[in-house]
DSSP file (Angstrom, degrees, kcal/mol; ACC not computed):
  #  RESIDUE AA STRUCTURE BP1 BP2  ACC     N-H-->O    O-->H-N    N-H-->O    O-->H-N    TCO  KAPPA ALPHA  PHI   PSI    X-CA   Y-CA   Z-CA
    1    1 A M    >         0   0    0      0, 0.0     3,-1.3     0, 0.0     4,-0.2   0.000 360.0 360.0 360.0 -38.5  174.7  109.6   67.9
    2    2 A A  G >   +     0   0    0      1,-0.3     3,-0.5     2,-0.1    46,-0.1   0.792 360.0  53.4 -71.0 -25.3  177.8  111.8   68.6
    3    3 A Q  G 3  S+     0   0    0      1,-0.2    -1,-0.3   165,-0.1   144,-0.1   0.327  75.8 102.5 -92.8  10.5  176.5  114.7   66.5
    4    4 A E  G <  S+     0   0    0     -3,-1.3     2,-0.3     2,-0.0    -1,-0.2   0.802  94.0  14.3 -57.5 -30.5  173.1  114.9   68.4
    5    5 A V  S <  S-     0   0    0     -3,-0.5     3,-0.2    -4,-0.2    42,-0.1  -0.917  94.2 -86.3-139.3 163.5  174.4  117.9   70.3
    6    6 A E  S    S+     0   0    0     -2,-0.3    41,-0.2     1,-0.2    -1,-0.1  -0.197  79.5  92.6 -59.0 159.7  177.3  120.4   70.1
    7    7 A G        +     0   0    0      1,-0.3    39,-2.8   138,-0.2     2,-0.5   0.459  36.3 145.8 132.5   6.7  180.6  119.5   71.7
    8    8 A L  E     -A   45   0A   0    137,-0.4   137,-3.3    37,-0.2    -1,-0.3  -0.619  28.9-176.8 -74.9 123.8  182.8  117.9   69.1
    9    9 A D  E     -A   44   0A   0     35,-3.5    35,-2.0    -2,-0.5     2,-0.3  -0.801  22.6-133.2-128.1 158.0  186.4  119.0   69.8
   10   10 A Y        -     0   0    0     -2,-0.3   126,-0.4    33,-0.2     2,-0.2  -0.716  16.9-177.1-106.6 157.4  189.9  118.5   68.3
   11   11 A E        -     0   0    0     -2,-0.3    31,-2.7   124,-0.1     2,-0.2  -0.703  15.0-150.6-156.4 101.7  193.1  117.6   70.3
   12   12 A C  E     +B   41   0B   0     29,-0.2     2,-0.3    -2,-0.2    29,-0.2  -0.573  28.7 172.5 -74.7 139.1  196.5  117.4   68.6
   13   13 A E  E     -B   40   0B   0     27,-2.2    27,-2.7    -2,-0.2     2,-0.3  -0.998  38.7-114.6-149.3 142.7  198.7  114.9   70.3
   14   14 A L  E     -B   39   0B   0    116,-0.5   115,-2.0    -2,-0.3     2,-0.5  -0.596  34.8-149.5 -69.0 136.2  202.0  113.2   70.0
   15   15 A V  E     -BC  38 128B   0     23,-2.7    23,-2.1    -2,-0.3     2,-0.5  -0.949   5.1-157.4-111.8 118.8  201.4  109.4   69.5
   16   16 A A  E     -BC  37 127B   0    111,-2.5   111,-2.3    -2,-0.5     2,-0.6  -0.826   7.9-150.6 -94.0 136.2  204.0  107.0   70.8
   17   17 A V  E     -BC  36 126B   0     19,-2.7    18,-3.0    -2,-0.5    19,-1.2  -0.925  16.4-127.4-109.1 117.9  203.9  103.6   69.1
   18   18 A V  E     -B   34   0B   0    107,-2.6   106,-3.1    -2,-0.6    16,-0.3  -0.419  21.5-173.0 -69.4 132.4  205.1  100.7   71.3
   19   19 A G        +     0   0    0     14,-3.3     2,-0.3     1,-0.2    15,-0.2   0.652  63.8  12.2-104.7 -21.0  207.8   98.6   69.6
   20   20 A R  S    S-     0   0    0     13,-1.0    -1,-0.2   102,-0.1   101,-0.1  -0.986  95.3 -69.1-153.9 162.2  208.2   95.7   72.1
   21   21 A E        -     0   0    0     -2,-0.3     2,-0.4    -3,-0.1   101,-0.2  -0.219  52.5-173.7 -56.4 131.4  206.5   94.2   75.0
   22   22 A A  B     +E  121   0C   0     99,-2.2    99,-3.3     3,-0.0     2,-0.4  -0.988  14.9 160.3-134.9 130.4  206.7   96.4   78.0
   23   23 A R  S    S-     0   0    0     -2,-0.4    94,-0.2    97,-0.2    97,-0.1  -0.974  73.6  -3.4-147.5 130.6  205.6   95.8   81.6
   24   24 A D  S    S+     0   0    0     92,-3.6     2,-0.3    -2,-0.4    93,-0.2   0.932  84.4 177.2  55.7  50.0  206.7   97.6   84.8
   25   25 A V        -     0   0    0     87,-0.3    -1,-0.2    88,-0.2    91,-0.1  -0.621  26.1-125.2 -86.6 139.3  209.2   99.7   82.8
   26   26 A S    >>  -     0   0    0     -2,-0.3     4,-1.4     1,-0.1     3,-0.8  -0.454  20.7-116.8 -79.8 159.4  211.2  102.3   84.6
   27   27 A E  H 3> S+     0   0    0      1,-0.2     4,-0.5     2,-0.2     3,-0.3   0.893 114.4  56.7 -62.2 -36.2  211.1  105.9   83.3
   28   28 A S  H 34 S+     0   0    0      1,-0.2    -1,-0.2     2,-0.1    82,-0.0   0.725 116.4  35.7 -66.7 -20.8  214.8  105.9   82.5
   29   29 A E  H X4 S+     0   0    0     -3,-0.8     3,-1.8    80,-0.1     4,-0.3   0.518  91.4  96.9-105.1 -10.7  214.3  102.8   80.2
   30   30 A A  H >< S+     0   0    0     -4,-1.4     3,-2.2    -3,-0.3    -2,-0.1   0.840  76.4  56.4 -55.4 -42.1  210.8  103.7   78.8
   31   31 A L  G >< S+     0   0    0     -4,-0.5     3,-1.4     1,-0.3    -1,-0.3   0.723  93.7  71.2 -66.1 -16.1  211.8  105.3   75.5
   32   32 A N  G <  S+     0   0    0     -3,-1.8    -1,-0.3     1,-0.2    -2,-0.2   0.638  94.7  56.1 -67.2 -13.6  213.7  102.1   74.6
   33   33 A Y  G <  S+     0   0    0     -3,-2.2   -14,-3.3    -4,-0.3   -13,-1.0   0.351  85.1 100.7 -98.7   5.0  210.3  100.5   74.2
   34   34 A V  E <   -B   18   0B   0     -3,-1.4   -16,-0.2   -16,-0.3    42,-0.2  -0.814  47.7-172.2 -98.2 124.0  209.1  103.0   71.6
   35   35 A A  E     -     0   0B   0    -18,-3.0    41,-2.3    -2,-0.5    42,-0.3   0.880  64.2 -51.2 -77.4 -40.3  209.2  102.0   67.9
   36   36 A G  E     -BD  17  75B   0    -19,-1.2   -19,-2.7    39,-0.3     2,-0.3  -0.965  52.8 -94.9-176.0-170.9  208.3  105.4   66.7
   37   37 A Y  E     +BD  16  74B   0     37,-2.6    37,-2.8    -2,-0.3     2,-0.2  -0.958  25.6 170.8-133.2 146.8  206.1  108.5   66.7
   38   38 A A  E     -B   15   0B   0    -23,-2.1   -23,-2.7    -2,-0.3     2,-0.4  -0.782  32.6-112.3-134.7-179.3  203.1  109.8   64.8
   39   39 A V  E     -BD  14  70B   0     31,-2.2    31,-2.2    33,-0.3     2,-0.3  -0.966  35.5-173.4-119.2 142.2  200.7  112.7   65.3
   40   40 A G  E     -BD  13  69B   0    -27,-2.7   -27,-2.2    -2,-0.4     2,-0.7  -0.934  28.4-132.9-134.3 157.2  197.0  112.1   66.2
   41   41 A N  E     -B   12   0B   0     27,-2.7     2,-2.4    -2,-0.3    26,-0.6  -0.909  18.5-156.1-104.1 104.1  193.8  114.0   66.6
   42   42 A D        -     0   0    0    -31,-2.7   -33,-0.1    -2,-0.7   -30,-0.1  -0.445  19.5-153.9 -78.6  67.7  192.3  112.7   69.8
   43   43 A V        -     0   0    0     -2,-2.4     2,-0.3    25,-0.1   -33,-0.2  -0.143  17.6-175.4 -49.3 132.8  188.8  113.6   68.8
   44   44 A S  E     -A    9   0A   0    -35,-2.0   -35,-3.5    18,-0.1     2,-0.6  -0.984  25.8-148.2-136.4 145.1  186.6  114.3   71.8
   45   45 A H  E  >  -A    8   0A   0     15,-2.8     4,-2.1    -2,-0.3   -37,-0.2  -0.944   9.6-164.9-114.6 113.5  183.0  115.1   72.5
   46   46 A R  H  > S+     0   0    0    -39,-2.8     4,-3.0    -2,-0.6     5,-0.5   0.846  86.2  56.2 -65.8 -39.3  182.7  117.2   75.5
   47   47 A E  H  >>S+     0   0    0    -41,-0.2     4,-2.1     1,-0.2     5,-1.2   0.934 112.0  43.1 -61.2 -46.3  179.0  116.7   76.0
   48   48 A W  H  45S+     0   0    0      3,-0.2     6,-2.2     1,-0.2     7,-0.5   0.860 117.1  48.3 -70.4 -32.4  179.5  112.9   76.2
   49   49 A Q  H  <5S+     0   0    0     -4,-2.1     6,-1.1     5,-0.2    -2,-0.2   0.944 126.7  21.5 -68.6 -46.4  182.5  113.3   78.4
   50   50 A L  H  <5S+     0   0    0     -4,-3.0    -3,-0.2    -5,-0.1    -2,-0.2   0.764 134.0  22.9 -97.2 -30.0  181.1  115.7   80.9
   51   51 A K  T  <5S+     0   0    0     -4,-2.1    -3,-0.2    -5,-0.5    -4,-0.1   0.649 115.9  51.6-119.6 -14.8  177.3  115.5   80.9
   52   52 A R  S   <S-     0   0    0     -5,-1.2    -4,-0.1    -4,-0.2    -3,-0.1   0.226 107.1-105.0-110.5  10.7  176.3  112.1   79.5
   53   53 A G  S    S+     0   0    0     -6,-0.2    -4,-0.1    -4,-0.1     6,-0.1   0.587  81.7 127.6  83.0  10.5  178.3  109.8   81.7
   54   54 A G     >> -     0   0    0     -6,-2.2     4,-0.7    -7,-0.2     5,-0.6   0.773  54.5-154.5 -73.2 -28.0  180.9  108.9   78.9
   55   55 A G  I  4> -     0   0    0     -6,-1.1     5,-0.6    -7,-0.5    -1,-0.1  -0.009  36.6 -58.3  73.8 176.2  183.8  109.9   81.2
   56   56 A Q  I  45S+     0   0    0      1,-0.2    -1,-0.2     4,-0.1    -7,-0.1   0.837 132.7  17.8 -64.0 -38.6  187.3  111.1   80.2
   57   57 A W  I  45S+     0   0    0     -3,-0.1    -1,-0.2    -8,-0.1    -2,-0.2   0.345 113.2  67.6-123.0   4.6  188.2  108.0   78.1
   58   58 A A  I >X5S-     0   0    0     -4,-0.7     3,-2.2    -3,-0.1     4,-1.3   0.508 114.5 -13.6 -97.9-116.9  185.0  106.1   77.2
   59   59 A L  I 34<S+     0   0    0     -5,-0.6     4,-0.3     1,-0.3   -10,-0.2   0.775 125.4  71.3 -63.0 -25.4  182.2  107.3   74.9
   60   60 A G  T 34<S+     0   0    0     -5,-0.6   -15,-2.8    -6,-0.3    -1,-0.3   0.674 120.0  14.0 -62.9 -14.3  183.6  110.8   75.0
   61   61 A K  T <4 S+     0   0    0     -3,-2.2    -2,-0.2   -17,-0.2    -1,-0.2   0.412 113.3  76.9-134.5  -2.1  186.5  109.7   72.8
   62   62 A G     <  +     0   0    0     -4,-1.3    -3,-0.1     3,-0.0    -2,-0.1   0.156  51.5 129.2-110.8  21.5  185.5  106.3   71.5
   63   63 A F  S >  S-     0   0    0     -4,-0.3     3,-2.0     1,-0.1    -3,-0.0  -0.405  71.7 -79.5 -76.0 155.2  183.1  106.6   68.6
   64   64 A D  T 3  S+     0   0    0      1,-0.3    -1,-0.1    -2,-0.1     3,-0.1  -0.189 115.8  18.9 -51.3 133.2  183.7  104.9   65.3
   65   65 A G  T 3  S+     0   0    0      1,-0.3    -1,-0.3    -3,-0.1     2,-0.1   0.408  95.2 127.1  89.5  -1.2  186.2  106.7   63.1
   66   66 A W    <   +     0   0    0     -3,-2.0    -1,-0.3     1,-0.2   -24,-0.1  -0.377  46.7  44.9 -88.4 168.0  187.8  108.7   65.8
   67   67 A A        -     0   0    0    -26,-0.6    -1,-0.2     1,-0.2   -25,-0.2   0.912  68.6-172.5  68.0  48.1  191.4  109.1   66.8
   68   68 A P        +     0   0    0      0, 0.0   -27,-2.7     0, 0.0     2,-0.3  -0.454   9.2 175.7 -64.9 143.5  192.9  109.5   63.3
   69   69 A F  E     +D   40   0B   0    -29,-0.2   -29,-0.2    -2,-0.1    93,-0.1  -0.968  20.8  33.5-146.6 163.0  196.7  109.4   63.3
   70   70 A G  E     -D   39   0B   0    -31,-2.2   -31,-2.2    -2,-0.3    91,-0.2  -0.984  26.4-164.9 153.9-150.3  199.5  109.5   60.8
   71   71 A P  E    S-     0   0B   0      0, 0.0     2,-0.3     0, 0.0    -1,-0.1  -0.970  97.0 -48.2 -75.2  -2.5  200.6  110.5   58.2
   72   72 A G  E     -     0   0B   0    -35,-0.1     2,-0.5   -33,-0.1   -33,-0.3  -0.916  61.3 -87.3-168.4-170.9  203.0  107.7   59.0
   73   73 A I  E     -     0   0B   0     -2,-0.3     2,-0.5   -35,-0.1   -35,-0.2  -0.977  34.6-152.1-119.1 125.1  205.2  106.4   61.9
   74   74 A V  E     -D   37   0B   0    -37,-2.8   -37,-2.6    -2,-0.5     5,-0.1  -0.859  28.2-107.6 -99.4 126.9  208.7  108.0   62.2
   75   75 A S  E >>  -D   36   0B   0     -2,-0.5     4,-2.4   -39,-0.3     3,-1.1  -0.070  13.3-129.7 -51.1 140.8  211.3  105.8   63.9
   76   76 A S  T 34 S+     0   0    0    -41,-2.3   -40,-0.2     1,-0.2    -1,-0.1   0.602 109.5  67.8 -68.1  -8.3  212.5  106.6   67.4
   77   77 A K  T 34 S+     0   0    0    -42,-0.3    -1,-0.2     1,-0.1     3,-0.2   0.722 107.4  38.9 -79.7 -23.8  216.0  106.3   66.0
   78   78 A I  T <4 S+     0   0    0     -3,-1.1     2,-1.1     1,-0.3    -2,-0.2   0.879 117.2  50.4 -88.3 -45.2  215.2  109.5   63.9
   79   79 A I     <  +     0   0    0     -4,-2.4    -1,-0.3     1,-0.2    -5,-0.0  -0.797  66.5 166.9 -92.4  96.1  213.3  111.3   66.7
   80   80 A K        +     0   0    0     -2,-1.1    -1,-0.2     1,-0.2    -4,-0.1   0.783  69.1  37.8 -80.4 -31.4  215.6  111.0   69.6
   81   81 A D    >   -     0   0    0      1,-0.1     3,-1.2     3,-0.1    -1,-0.2  -0.845  59.2-178.7-130.5  98.7  213.9  113.5   71.9
   82   82 A P  T 3  S+     0   0    0      0, 0.0     3,-0.4     0, 0.0    -1,-0.1   0.664  80.1  68.0 -66.6 -14.0  210.1  113.5   71.7
   83   83 A Q  T 3  S+     0   0    0      1,-0.2    21,-0.1    19,-0.1    17,-0.0   0.214  91.7  60.6 -94.9  19.4  209.9  116.3   74.2
   84   84 A N  S <  S+     0   0    0     -3,-1.2     2,-0.4    17,-0.1    -1,-0.2  -0.261  78.0 111.0-136.3  47.0  211.4  118.9   71.8
   85   85 A L        -     0   0    0     -3,-0.4    16,-2.6    72,-0.0    17,-0.3  -0.945  64.6-118.5-128.4 145.4  209.0  119.1   68.9
   86   86 A K  E     -F  100   0D   0     -2,-0.4    70,-3.0    14,-0.2     2,-0.3  -0.624  32.6-172.8 -78.7 141.5  206.5  121.7   67.6
   87   87 A I  E     +FG  99 155D   0     12,-2.1    12,-2.9    -2,-0.3     2,-0.3  -0.993   9.7 161.6-136.6 141.2  202.9  120.6   67.6
   88   88 A S  E     -FG  98 154D   0     66,-2.2    66,-2.3    -2,-0.3     2,-0.4  -0.978  25.4-146.9-155.9 166.4  199.9  122.4   66.2
   89   89 A T  E     -FG  97 153D   0      8,-2.1     7,-2.4    -2,-0.3     8,-1.5  -0.997   9.3-168.5-135.8 141.2  196.3  122.1   65.0
   90   90 A K  E     -FG  95 152D   0     62,-2.3    62,-2.6    -2,-0.4     2,-0.5  -0.987   5.7-160.6-124.5 141.8  194.5  124.1   62.2
   91   91 A V  E >  S-FG  94 151D   0      3,-2.5     3,-2.1    -2,-0.4    60,-0.2  -0.989  83.5 -17.2-120.2 121.9  190.7  124.0   61.7
   92   92 A N  T 3  S-     0   0    0     58,-3.3    -1,-0.1    -2,-0.5    59,-0.1   0.877 131.2 -52.1  50.5  39.8  189.7  125.1   58.2
   93   93 A G  T 3  S+     0   0    0     57,-0.4     2,-0.5     1,-0.2    -1,-0.3   0.362 112.9 115.7  84.8  -6.0  193.1  126.6   57.8
   94   94 A K  E <   -F   91   0D   0     -3,-2.1    -3,-2.5     1,-0.0     2,-0.3  -0.862  69.4-120.6-103.3 127.2  193.2  128.7   60.9
   95   95 A T  E     +F   90   0D   0     -2,-0.5    -5,-0.3    -5,-0.2     3,-0.1  -0.477  39.9 162.5 -64.5 122.8  195.8  127.8   63.7
   96   96 A V  E     +     0   0D   0     -7,-2.4     2,-0.4     1,-0.3    -6,-0.2   0.568  67.2  35.9-116.1 -24.3  194.0  126.9   66.9
   97   97 A Q  E     +F   89   0D   0     -8,-1.5    -8,-2.1     2,-0.0    -1,-0.3  -0.998  59.7 164.1-132.9 132.9  196.7  125.1   68.7
   98   98 A D  E     +F   88   0D   0     -2,-0.4     2,-0.2    35,-0.4   -10,-0.2  -0.868  28.8 108.5-151.3 109.5  200.4  126.0   68.6
   99   99 A S  E     -F   87   0D   0    -12,-2.9   -12,-2.1    -2,-0.3     2,-0.3  -0.762  53.7-103.1-155.0-161.3  202.9  124.6   71.2
  100  100 A T  E >   -F   86   0D   0    -14,-0.3     3,-1.5    -2,-0.2   -14,-0.2  -0.949  29.3-114.5-136.1 160.2  205.7  122.2   71.8
  101  101 A T  G >  S+     0   0    0    -16,-2.6     3,-1.3    -2,-0.3   -17,-0.1   0.602 107.2  79.6 -69.2 -10.0  206.0  118.9   73.4
  102  102 A K  G 3  S+     0   0    0    -17,-0.3    -1,-0.3     1,-0.3   -18,-0.1   0.807  89.1  58.9 -61.6 -27.9  208.2  120.5   76.1
  103  103 A D  G <  S+     0   0    0     -3,-1.5    -1,-0.3     3,-0.0    -2,-0.2   0.429  75.6 126.9 -86.8   2.4  204.9  121.8   77.5
  104  104 A M    <   -     0   0    0     -3,-1.3     3,-0.2     1,-0.1    26,-0.1  -0.302  61.1-137.0 -60.4 139.6  203.4  118.3   78.1
  105  105 A I  S    S+     0   0    0      1,-0.3     2,-0.5     2,-0.0    -1,-0.1   0.949  95.6  22.1 -59.3 -49.8  202.1  117.7   81.6
  106  106 A F  S    S-     0   0    0     23,-0.3    -1,-0.3     4,-0.0    -3,-0.0  -0.983  87.7-132.0-124.1 123.3  203.6  114.2   81.5
  107  107 A G     >  -     0   0    0     -2,-0.5     4,-2.2    -3,-0.2     5,-0.2  -0.108  29.7-101.3 -63.6 168.3  206.5  113.3   79.1
  108  108 A V  H  > S+     0   0    0      1,-0.2     4,-2.7     2,-0.2     5,-0.3   0.934 121.6  49.4 -57.9 -48.9  206.5  110.1   76.9
  109  109 A A  H  > S+     0   0    0      1,-0.2     4,-2.5     2,-0.2     5,-0.2   0.932 112.3  47.1 -64.7 -43.5  208.9  108.3   79.2
  110  110 A K  H  > S+     0   0    0      1,-0.2     4,-2.4     2,-0.2    -1,-0.2   0.897 113.0  49.9 -60.9 -39.9  206.9  109.1   82.4
  111  111 A T  H  X S+     0   0    0     -4,-2.2     4,-2.7     2,-0.2     5,-0.2   0.915 111.8  46.8 -66.1 -42.3  203.6  108.1   80.6
  112  112 A I  H  X S+     0   0    0     -4,-2.7     4,-2.3     1,-0.2   -87,-0.3   0.915 111.8  50.7 -68.0 -42.1  205.0  104.8   79.4
  113  113 A A  H  < S+     0   0    0     -4,-2.5     4,-0.4    -5,-0.3    -1,-0.2   0.944 114.6  45.0 -60.2 -43.8  206.4  104.0   82.9
  114  114 A F  H >< S+     0   0    0     -4,-2.4     3,-1.4    -5,-0.2    -2,-0.2   0.959 114.4  45.7 -66.1 -50.6  203.1  104.7   84.5
  115  115 A I  H 3< S+     0   0    0     -4,-2.7     4,-0.2     1,-0.3    -1,-0.2   0.846 107.1  59.7 -62.5 -34.4  200.9  102.9   82.1
  116  116 A S  T 3< S+     0   0    0     -4,-2.3   -92,-3.6    -5,-0.2     2,-1.2   0.518  73.7 112.9 -75.3  -4.6  203.1   99.9   82.1
  117  117 A Q  S <  S-     0   0    0     -3,-1.4     3,-0.1    -4,-0.4    -1,-0.0  -0.547 106.0 -20.0 -67.6  97.6  202.7   99.3   85.9
  118  118 A G  S    S+     0   0    0     -2,-1.2     2,-0.4     1,-0.2    -1,-0.3   0.470 124.2  92.8  82.4  -2.2  200.8   96.1   86.0
  119  119 A T  S    S-     0   0    0     -3,-0.3     2,-0.6    -4,-0.2   -95,-0.4  -0.995  71.5-135.6-128.2 127.4  199.6   96.4   82.4
  120  120 A T        -     0   0    0     -2,-0.4     2,-0.3   -97,-0.1   -97,-0.2  -0.713  14.7-150.7 -88.3 121.7  201.6   94.8   79.5
  121  121 A L  B     -E   22   0C   0    -99,-3.3   -99,-2.2    -2,-0.6     3,-0.0  -0.708  15.2-152.3 -85.1 143.5  202.0   97.1   76.5
  122  122 A L    >   -     0   0    0     -2,-0.3     3,-2.4  -101,-0.2  -104,-0.2  -0.829  28.9 -81.6-116.3 153.6  202.3   95.2   73.2
  123  123 A P  T 3  S+     0   0    0      0, 0.0  -104,-0.2     0, 0.0     3,-0.1  -0.276 117.7  26.2 -48.8 131.7  204.0   96.1   69.9
  124  124 A G  T 3  S+     0   0    0   -106,-3.1  -105,-0.1     1,-0.4    -3,-0.0   0.181  83.5 140.3  97.6 -15.6  201.8   98.3   67.9
  125  125 A D    <   -     0   0    0     -3,-2.4  -107,-2.6  -107,-0.1     2,-0.4  -0.355  44.6-140.4 -58.3 141.1  199.9   99.8   70.9
  126  126 A L  E     -C   17   0B   0   -109,-0.2     2,-0.5    -3,-0.1  -109,-0.2  -0.897  12.8-164.0-107.7 135.3  199.3  103.5   70.4
  127  127 A I  E     -C   16   0B   0   -111,-2.3  -111,-2.5    -2,-0.4     2,-0.5  -0.940   7.1-155.9-124.0 108.7  199.6  105.9   73.2
  128  128 A F  E     -C   15   0B   0     -2,-0.5  -113,-0.2  -113,-0.2     3,-0.1  -0.718  12.9-158.6 -79.0 127.3  198.1  109.3   72.7
  129  129 A T        -     0   0    0   -115,-2.0   -23,-0.3    -2,-0.5    -1,-0.1   0.347  39.2 -78.3-102.8   5.9  200.0  111.6   75.1
  130  130 A G        -     0   0    0   -116,-0.1  -116,-0.5  -119,-0.1    -1,-0.3  -0.180  41.2-100.1 111.5 153.4  197.9  114.6   75.8
  131  131 A T        -     0   0    0   -118,-0.1  -118,-0.1    -3,-0.1     3,-0.1  -0.766  25.9-123.5-113.0 151.1  197.0  117.9   74.1
  132  132 A P        -     0   0    0      0, 0.0     3,-0.3     0, 0.0  -120,-0.1  -0.287  49.6 -70.1 -79.6 175.0  198.4  121.5   74.5
  133  133 A Q  S    S+     0   0    0      1,-0.2   -35,-0.4   -35,-0.1     0, 0.0  -0.215 102.6  69.8 -61.9 156.7  196.2  124.5   75.4
  134  134 A G        +     0   0    0      1,-0.2    -1,-0.2   -37,-0.1     5,-0.1   0.479  55.8 153.4 112.4   7.2  193.7  125.8   72.7
  135  135 A V    >   -     0   0    0     -3,-0.3     3,-1.1     1,-0.1    -1,-0.2  -0.261  56.0-111.9 -62.5 156.5  191.1  123.0   72.5
  136  136 A G  G >  S+     0   0    0   -126,-0.4     7,-1.6     1,-0.3     3,-1.5   0.869 113.9  56.8 -59.4 -41.0  187.7  124.2   71.3
  137  137 A G  G 3  S+     0   0    0      1,-0.3    -1,-0.3     5,-0.2     7,-0.1   0.683 102.3  57.6 -69.7 -15.2  185.9  123.6   74.7
  138  138 A G  G <  S+     0   0    0     -3,-1.1    -1,-0.3     5,-0.1     2,-0.2   0.403  90.7  93.6 -93.4   4.2  188.4  125.9   76.5
  139  139 A R  S <  S-     0   0    0     -3,-1.5    -3,-0.0    -4,-0.2    -4,-0.0  -0.583  82.0-107.2 -93.9 154.2  187.6  128.9   74.3
  140  140 A K  S    S+     0   0    0      1,-0.3    -3,-0.0    -2,-0.2    -2,-0.0  -0.964 116.6  21.2-121.6 111.7  185.1  131.6   75.0
  141  141 A P  S    S-     0   0    0      0, 0.0    -1,-0.3     0, 0.0    -3,-0.1   0.709 115.4-110.3 -70.9 163.7  182.9  131.1   73.1
  142  142 A P        -     0   0    0      0, 0.0     2,-0.8     0, 0.0    -5,-0.2  -0.275  18.5-140.2 -58.6 144.0  183.6  127.4   72.5
  143  143 A L        -     0   0    0     -7,-1.6     2,-0.3    -8,-0.1    -7,-0.2  -0.797  27.0-174.9-107.6  88.5  184.8  126.4   69.0
  144  144 A W        -     0   0    0     -2,-0.8  -135,-0.2    -8,-0.1     2,-0.2  -0.604  27.7-111.6 -87.0 143.9  183.1  123.1   68.2
  145  145 A L        -     0   0    0   -137,-3.3  -137,-0.4    -2,-0.3     2,-0.3  -0.476  36.1-161.3 -71.0 142.4  183.8  121.1   65.1
  146  146 A K    >   -     0   0    0     -2,-0.2     3,-2.6     1,-0.1    19,-0.2  -0.846  34.5 -72.9-122.9 160.3  180.9  121.0   62.5
  147  147 A D  T 3  S+     0   0    0     -2,-0.3    19,-0.2     1,-0.3    -1,-0.1  -0.252 121.0  20.7 -49.1 130.4  180.1  118.8   59.6
  148  148 A G  T 3  S+     0   0    0     17,-2.7    -1,-0.3     1,-0.3    18,-0.1   0.211  86.9 139.7  92.1 -13.2  182.5  119.5   56.8
  149  149 A D    <   -     0   0    0     -3,-2.6    16,-3.5    15,-0.1     2,-0.6  -0.332  45.8-138.8 -62.4 144.2  185.3  121.1   58.9
  150  150 A V  E     - H   0 164D   0     14,-0.2   -58,-3.3     2,-0.0     2,-0.4  -0.933  16.3-164.4-110.2 122.0  188.9  120.1   58.0
  151  151 A V  E     -GH  91 163D   0     12,-3.2    12,-2.7    -2,-0.6     2,-0.5  -0.888   5.2-170.8-108.4 133.3  191.3  119.5   60.8
  152  152 A E  E     -GH  90 162D   0    -62,-2.6   -62,-2.3    -2,-0.4     2,-0.4  -0.971   0.5-172.4-126.2 116.3  195.1  119.3   60.4
  153  153 A V  E     -GH  89 161D   0      8,-2.3     8,-2.9    -2,-0.5     2,-0.4  -0.924  11.6-171.3-107.5 134.8  197.2  118.1   63.2
  154  154 A S  E     -GH  88 160D   0    -66,-2.3   -66,-2.2    -2,-0.4     2,-0.4  -0.946  15.0-172.3-129.1 141.6  201.0  118.5   62.8
  155  155 A L  E >>  -GH  87 159D   0      4,-2.3     3,-2.6    -2,-0.4     4,-2.4  -0.982  36.0-109.3-136.0 126.2  204.1  117.4   64.6
  156  156 A E  T 34 S+     0   0    0    -70,-3.0   -72,-0.1    -2,-0.4    -2,-0.0  -0.196 105.3  16.8 -48.9 132.0  207.6  118.5   63.7
  157  157 A G  T 34 S+     0   0    0      1,-0.1    -1,-0.3   -72,-0.0   -78,-0.0   0.240 125.7  58.8  88.0 -13.2  209.6  115.7   62.2
  158  158 A V  T <4 S-     0   0    0     -3,-2.6     2,-0.3     1,-0.2    -2,-0.2   0.779  92.6-135.1-112.6 -48.9  206.5  113.6   61.5
  159  159 A G  E  <  -H  155   0D   0     -4,-2.4    -4,-2.3   -88,-0.1     2,-0.4  -0.892  32.9 -44.3 124.8-157.5  204.2  115.7   59.2
  160  160 A T  E     -H  154   0D   0     -2,-0.3     2,-0.5    -6,-0.2    -6,-0.2  -0.966  31.2-157.1-126.1 131.5  200.5  116.5   59.1
  161  161 A C  E     -H  153   0D   0     -8,-2.9    -8,-2.3    -2,-0.4     2,-0.5  -0.935  19.2-165.7-104.0 121.2  197.4  114.3   59.5
  162  162 A V  E     +H  152   0D   0     -2,-0.5     2,-0.3   -10,-0.2   -10,-0.2  -0.918  10.9 173.2-117.0 132.7  194.4  115.8   57.8
  163  163 A N  E     -H  151   0D   0    -12,-2.7   -12,-3.2    -2,-0.5     2,-0.4  -0.994  23.3-139.8-139.7 145.5  190.9  114.7   58.5
  164  164 A K  E     -H  150   0D   0     -2,-0.3     2,-0.4   -14,-0.2   -14,-0.2  -0.863  25.6-121.1-104.7 134.0  187.5  116.0   57.4
  165  165 A V        -     0   0    0    -16,-3.5   -17,-2.7    -2,-0.4     2,-0.4  -0.640  34.5-179.8 -75.8 128.0  184.6  116.0   59.9
  166  166 A D        -     0   0    0     -2,-0.4     2,-0.4   -19,-0.2   -19,-0.1  -0.884  17.6-149.8-132.7  98.5  181.8  113.9   58.4
  167  167 A F        -     0   0    0     -2,-0.4     2,-0.1     1,-0.1    -2,-0.0  -0.542  28.1-116.8 -72.4 128.0  178.7  113.5   60.5
  168  168 A A        -     0   0    0     -2,-0.4     2,-0.3     1,-0.1  -165,-0.1  -0.366  25.7-120.5 -66.5 140.4  177.1  110.2   59.7
  169  169 A K        -     0   0    0      1,-0.1    -1,-0.1    -2,-0.1     2,-0.0  -0.611  33.6-103.2 -80.8 139.2  173.6  110.4   58.2
  170  170 A A        -     0   0    0     -2,-0.3    -1,-0.1     1,-0.1     3,-0.0  -0.382  32.8-142.1 -62.7 139.3  170.9  108.7   60.2
  171  171 A K        -     0   0    0     -3,-0.0    -1,-0.1    -2,-0.0     2,-0.0  -0.859  21.4-109.4 -99.0 135.3  169.9  105.4   58.8
  172  172 A P        -     0   0    0      0, 0.0     2,-0.5     0, 0.0    -1,-0.0  -0.381  31.1-153.7 -63.2 140.5  166.2  104.4   58.8
  173  173 A K              0   0    0      1,-0.1    -3,-0.0    -2,-0.0     0, 0.0  -0.972 360.0 360.0-118.8 131.2  165.5  101.6   61.3
  174  174 A L              0   0    0     -2,-0.5    -1,-0.1     0, 0.0     0, 0.0   0.392 360.0 360.0-111.1 360.0  162.5   99.2   60.7
């Protein structure tokens, strides 16, 4: 269904992994609730987000197999400052995003403080924190992912998560 039309996009993002229950957390205390960090590809379909009623966080980002992250989780005891890391994306070996987490609109602490207002975060919850400039939909012409493309998202101190775009083959329905 997602590959019916063009619009499949990549988004490298720092992923914060919640380490303990958090609710109504202050920004100054928020990083104390992080177990560790990973890097993720917040795969997004712009057609579904913008034209088919999927919205920013529903069908535009939620198809099966989306949001790969890894290659592991690095402890917050090792990464002390999540706002000072290089982050990048390569598509088929070509760099398409290259930035630092200093450029995030909302830092990890602010994001956790905001999300935890009235919502309990649980250990193991993943928080994808936003992507830097360079997404395919923002390019002229757009750079949409195609079947077989290889996407590498990297975060300094964490490593690289590699995934191959694999459009599902339609199954006959009787």
